[in-house]
N, C-alpha and C positions, 0 to 999 in steps of 0.2 A: 313876733308872738306865736302866732298861727303857725308859721310856716315851719320855726324851731318844734313846736309840738308837734305837728303832724310828720316830722323828720325823725322825733324822738319815739313815737308810736312804730313808724315802719322800721327802725332798727329794733325797737324790741320784738316786734312780730318776724323779722326776717333775720338778722343776724346772729349767725352763731354763737357770737361773743355775750349775747345776751339772754341765750337758752336759760340758765340757770335762774337767770334773776325772773324771766316770766313763768317760769316752772315754780318758781318758789312762792308766786304771786297767785296761781292757778292752785296750788295746794294748799295754802293760808285759806284763802276762799271755799275750798273743798273742807277743809275740816270746821270750818262754820255751818256750810252746808249739812255734813253730817251728824253735828250736832242738835242740829233744828230737827233732822228726820228722828232722831233718837227721842226728842224731846216730844215733839208732835205727831207723829207717825203710829198708828199702833202696832205694837208687839205681834208677831206671828207666831203662833208655838207651831212647830213640824217635827223635827227631831230632838230639839233639846233636851226633853224630858226623858226620851231614851237615850242619851246619851249618860245623862247622869244616873239613869237607873242602873244603867248597864255597868258604869264606873262603881255604884254600891256594891254591886256582885262582885266586880274584881277586888274591892278594899276589901270585901269580908272573906275572901281568899279564893274565889272562885278563878282557877287556870284554865278548863277547858272551854274553849271558844264555842262550843256548839250548845253550851249551859248559860251563856250571856247573852242575855235577850232585854228588850224593853217592849213599849206599847206598838212600836211602828217593826218590830222583829229583830234577829238576832246579830250580833256584834259582827259588820262585814268590813273591818278596816284593819289595817295593820297594827302594830304594837305602837308605834310612834301615836296614832290617834289616842290610845287609850291613855298613855302617861302626860299627852298635851289637858286632856279632860279630867284625868284626875286631879293637877293641878289648879284647871279651871272649877273643878267642885269645891277644892279645898278654899279657894279664894272669895267664891260666889255664895258663900252659906249652904252647902250641900248643892247647889244650882237654883235655890229659891230666889238670891238676888238677882233677878233680870237684868236691873237696871246697870247693875255693874259690868254685867255679863257683855250686856250692847255697848257698853262704852270700852271696853276691851277689843269688841269687834270694830269697833269706831275708830280706834288705834292702830287695829291691824290693817284696815282697810286704808288709811292713811299710810302707811308703812309699805304697803303694796303701792299706793300713787309715785310715793318718794322712788322707792325701788324701780318703777316701771320709767319715769323720767330719766333717771338715771343710766338705765340701760340705753332707751333711745338718744341720750346725750352722749355715752359713749361708743354707739354704734354709727351715729352720724347719720346723713344720707336722710332726714325730714324735716321741715321746715319749724320753725320755734312754735309757730302758731297752732300745729298740731296740738299742743297739750292741753287747748282748750276743748277738746274731741272726749279727752280720758275723762272728765267728771260727767258726762253728760247721759250716760247709764242709770235710768229710774233700776231696773232688774237688778245690777250690780250693786249697788247701794243697801237695795232690800236684801240679797243673800248677806251680804256680810251684816248690816247692822239690827235686820230688824228679822231676820229668820237664823240667824248663829249656826250656819252650818259648817261642819268641819272641813269640805274641803279649801275653807279659806287660807288654813295653816298651810297645806299643802301647796298653795299658791304661791304665798309668800316665800315658803324656802326653797321653790324652785326658780322664782325671781331672783333669788339671795344667789342660785347658782350658777344662773346665766349671767350674772354680772362679774360673778367672779370667774367665771371661763372667759367673759369678753376682756379683762383683766390679765388672761394669761396666769390665773391664778389656778390651777387645775386641780390640786390636792384639794384646795379649799371649796372648789365648786364641786367635786367629787362627795366630799361629807355633805353640804348641802343637799344635792341631788339625792344622796342616800337616806337624809333626813327627810325629805320631801316625799319619797317612794315609801317610807315607813307610815305615813300618815294617809297615802291613798294610792292603791295601786295605778291609777290611772296616768301618773307620772311616767310609768312604762312607755308611754307615747313619744316620749322625746327622745328616747334610746337608741332608735337608728340614727338619729342624726347627729346623737352625742359619739356614738362610735364612728362616724365619719369623720367629725371634728377631731376626736382623739388619735386616732388613727395618722392622720394626714399630719396632725400637730407634732406626734412622739413616737409612730412606728408602731406594729404590730406588740413587743413585747411589753411596753407601756399601757398599750390601750387594755391588754388583758389584765395588769395590774390595776388600771381604774376600774373595769370591769367587775374583778375578784374584791375588792373593794367594798363597793356597791352590794355583790351578794353576803359578802360576811357580816357586814353592818345590819343588814337585815335580820341574819342568824343571830349576832348577838342581840340587838333590842328584842326579839321575838324568845330569845331562851326560854324565860319562865313558862311561855306557853308551850313551845317546841318540845321542854324537858317534859311537860305533864302528857301532852295528848299531841304531837307534830301534825298526823292528819286533820286532825279536828282546826287546829290554825290556819295549815296551810288551806286548806277547802272553804274555811272564813273569810281570809285576810287577801288571800290571793284567787280566787275563784274565776278563772278566764271563760268559764261557760255559764256565767249568771244569765238568766233571761228577765228582764224587766218586764214590770205590766205595761199592756198595751195604752191603756186610758191615762198613763202618766206621760207617755214620752213626747217630747219637743220635735222631733226629727220622724221621718217617715211617715207621718201621719197618712198620707196618702196613697199608701198599701192597704190592703185588707189587712185586718188582724191574723187570720190564719197565714198570709204568707206572713206576716210580721213575725211570727211565733214561731214558723218552720224551720227546723235543723239546715236546712238548704237554702234558706235566706240569710242565715249566720255565716254559713260558710260561703257564700257567694262574696257576702259584703268583708271578710277575712280577706279573699281571693283580691279583692278589688284594692284593698288597703295595701296589700303586699304589694301588687302590680305597682302601684302607684309609689310606694318607695323606691321601689327598684328602678323604675323610670327616672325620678329625681337621681337615684345614685348614679345610675349608667350615663345621663346627659346631662345633667344639671348642677350637680355638688362637686365636681372635680375636674371641670373645664377650665381653670385656672392653673391646673397642675398636670395640662397635657391629656385629660381625661381618665376613667375610671382605671380601663388597663395598665396604663403607664403608673398610677399610683398605686394600684394594687402588687405590679411588678416592684416598684421601688422599694415597698414597705414590707415584702416576703423575702426580697434579696438582702435587705440590711435592716433585719428585725428589729434592731436598738435604735435606728435612726428615723429622723420625721422621712413619711412617705410625701410631701409634698415637694412642691417648687415656690409658689408665694407664700407669703406670710398669712396667716391664719387669722385675720382681724378682726375683732370685736364684730364688724358689720358683718360677717361672714359668719359667725358666730351665731349670732343672734338672729339672723335670717334663716338658717338652717334649720336651728331649735324652734322656732315659731312655725316653719313650714311644716316639719315633721309632725308636729302638735295636730297643727290644722289639718292635716291627712288623718289623723287617727281619727280628730273628731266628725270629718264627712264621712266616714265609714262606721262609725259606732252604731249598733243597734239601734241603743236606746241613750236618748240625751235627758236628763232631769234638769228642771229648772236652774238649780243650783251648779248645773255643768257649766253653765255658761262663764262663772268665774273662771274657767280653764282658760280661756283665750279671749275674755272679753277687751283686756286691755291690750292685747296683741294686734288685735285688727287694723287700727291706723297704720301700725308700722307695715303691716306685710301690706295693705292697700297703697303705701307708698314706694313698695318695692315692684308693684305693675309700671304698666308705661299706659294706664287709664288716663283719661283727663278727671282734672281735680273734681268737676262736677258729679261725675260717675263714680269716682271714689266714695265724694258724701253720699249719693245715694245707696252703694253697696252697702255702708255703715250703717245708714237708715233703717235699713231693709233687713238687717239682721237683728238690729235691734228690735224693730218693732215686731218680729216674729218671736221673739224671747219673750214679749210682752202679752201676746195673746195667751189668755187662760182660759177653759183649756185649749190646747193647740187645736187649728183645724187642718183638713187638707192644703190649704192655702196658703196658712202662716208656715206650715213644714216645708211645702214646695219653696216659697219665699226665702226660705232658710237653706234650704239644700242648693238653691239655685245661684244666691249670693256667696255661698261659702265657695261652690265652685267657681264661680266668676274672680273671686279673690286669688285663688290656688291656680287657674288657668292664668291671671294676669301676672302671678310670679312667674309661673314657668317661660311666659313669652317674655316677660320684664328683666328682674334682676333678682335668679335665685339664687345668686350666690353673695348678694349684697351690692349696695350702689358703687361703692370704694371711693366715692367724693361727695361733697357736698352740693344739693341740686342748683343748677345754675337758673 
């Protein structure tokens, strides 16, 4: 009996056939944990009140983004954020029913966990037991269930898009991606990787069609504000030059405030971001297709045909999109605590796209979690965060930048 039980556990933890069963158990356990957190850990007010006051102004007829503001500042998110929080305002008694809002966000968190497990299962190349790592983040539970940040909705919509792209449902994926971008501008970090995937899978013409759909969706969703004051809306919802306060940043704390706020520092980070993306594009993301120049040549010579040689798998889609996002996060001038939700559930997958030994993978994940739980951030925690993110990215570069392609042995 002991041998039988041991064998069952081994199969559950390692055999891909039982991935869904193990993931279901983890999701069920985390749902209970999330409810306990909501019931027994005090709620922390940060942005929820501001969201609700901004929605009140919107519902009273205000359409000038520059005039829609709350206690923590003006409205700085695209129109999708407004529509979601208008719905939340309606079903939470004008935002006063915090318990109901927390339960909605708890359900949203579990949805995010289910989508993550499904993405992992579709992409393959990770052991079953990796799902035990997903519910361990104290900060992520806090972002969803105790702080009610709007970023969470963009995260879930992006996960739905990645899953759809992994299933070759590219038109559905683009609709979800458009929805995610309409909630939070940070979703643009995925766009370079997405362009590579679409170009290889469909060619130039179809890639332009998908990108046009994303742009048109933003215009359609933002139309009530664009019609009234387009410059105000674009400056508020898609401000690429926004400067965050040094005291709230989680990253780059090890540089002095003057450097952190300087335009030269911002330009330097942008250059590093672009150079890293270009490097992955030139030397890592098109290797299975004969290299980037042959891929471009095929795509431009036959613009209506796929530019790939090999099939673009869910493994490749997930690895490229997660990597594109990580590159953007690494070189962001400022990261606030809620931004951890952008990639917390992606890190275990990316760690398994490196060739590092398992103990080092676990250490890197623990270091990232440590850094995001130090409040306020310190030069040490910030350096640990950058170093850990950089180690994961370097591991992907020298590991499986286009995906593993098969289950690990």
